[in-house]
C-alpha positions, 0 to 999 in steps of 0.5 A: 115073619112077624111074631107076637110075644107075650111074656110074664114079669114077676114083680112087687110093683103095681102097675095101675095103668098100662104103658108103652116103652121102646116097643114093649106094652106093659100091663098088670097081670090081672086085677081083682073085681074092684080093679085092684092089682092082682097076682104080683106080675105084669104082662109084656107084649111086643111084635118082632119081625125076624126069621124065626121064632127062636130069633124072635125070642131071643131078641125080645128077651135080649132087649127087654131084660135091660128095661126090667133091670131099670124098672126094678131100680125105679120101682124099688121092687124085685123083678124076675123075667128069666124063668117066666112063662111066654108065648110066641104066635105068628102075627100073619096067622094068629089063629094058627099053631103057636108055642107056649113056654110054661113055667111054675114055681114048685116046692123045693126038694131036700137032701139027707144030712147023714153019716157021710155029711157029718164026717165031711163037717168034721173033716173041714176042721183040717182046712185053715180058713184064710178068709170067710170062705164058708160064709161065701159059699152059704151066701152062694147057696142062699140065693138063686140068681146067677150074678149073686151066686157068681159074686160069691163063688169067685171070692170063695175061690180067692179065699181058698187060694189066699194070698202071696207076695209078688215083688213086694205086692200082696195079691191073690194066688191065682196060680193055686186057683188055676192048678189046685182048685179049678184044674181047668185052663180054659175056665180059668182064663174065662174067669180071670183073664186080665181085663176080659175075664167074667170075674173082672168084668162083673166086679168093675160093673161091666157086662157079663154075657151068658149062654146056655152052654157056659154058666160057670156056676156048676163048674166052679161049685163042682171044682170046690167040692172036688178040692175038699174031697181030694185034699181034705177027705170030705165025702161031699156027693158030687153027683147031686143034681142041682146043688146049692139047693134053695127054698125058692126059685125051683121051676118045673116047665112045659114046652107046648105047641098049641092050636086055638079052637074057633079062631081064638087068639092066644092069650098068655094069661088065660093059658097060664091060669088054665094049666096052673088050676088043672095042675092042682087037680093032677091033670094038665089042661090047656082050655080052649086049645089043642095040642099041636105038632111042631110046625115045619117052619116056625 
């Protein structure tokens, strides 16, 4: 089955003329009436032949992200793709049911700073800071992408543990990280295994492959919170959803199967605009499309 996929890329790079690269068609998301780039985004399109829609989007994104990484470098601009909207349509029947993943950045949700938080702040005075732990933790909260958070949280673990002497060599006390902070042998090995742990790979410039089931960030952060609650009497709420909350990078998503009316060919830009405008009015409208059930085979 051949699937046509459209995907939005958010970036400050302005693309005046469309271009193709490695099978992907890149174009500016929209233009003003005077033909100036608009909306700080691109559209990206490609057809992929594979056995299912899920396999198609996985391949599409797996091969697109390295290109976007390079676009960010040569354009000297940020580029976001992971949380952006996309659609998947079967090319053999372009007017039939298709899939839309819609995402919209929303305002952040704040957390209270009350008596327990104030008592926790005071309790941290009992911790002898060996390095710059709380700067690392603040920087982890100040970013919203995986790699930058990971790059702050791993040295935070090492800062908690401090160093020890081993045969005259000064090295991180990794046994302290394993036994006192993480308390999880499997997670420790995935992070610190010699030559193949995620920590070693990232800090030596190698690829760190992620999947939905193993993101590391929640587990590391939860372990640090537990360590301080148990060791130093802080009362940090470990049941908070989405800790390390950020002013940006907060999304609501809709996953929909839709069917075009009157032989219309699905258009990602049109759908995103329709939904975004309708949500401002407190509804969700998809314009010239109807909600549909998931096909038996897609």
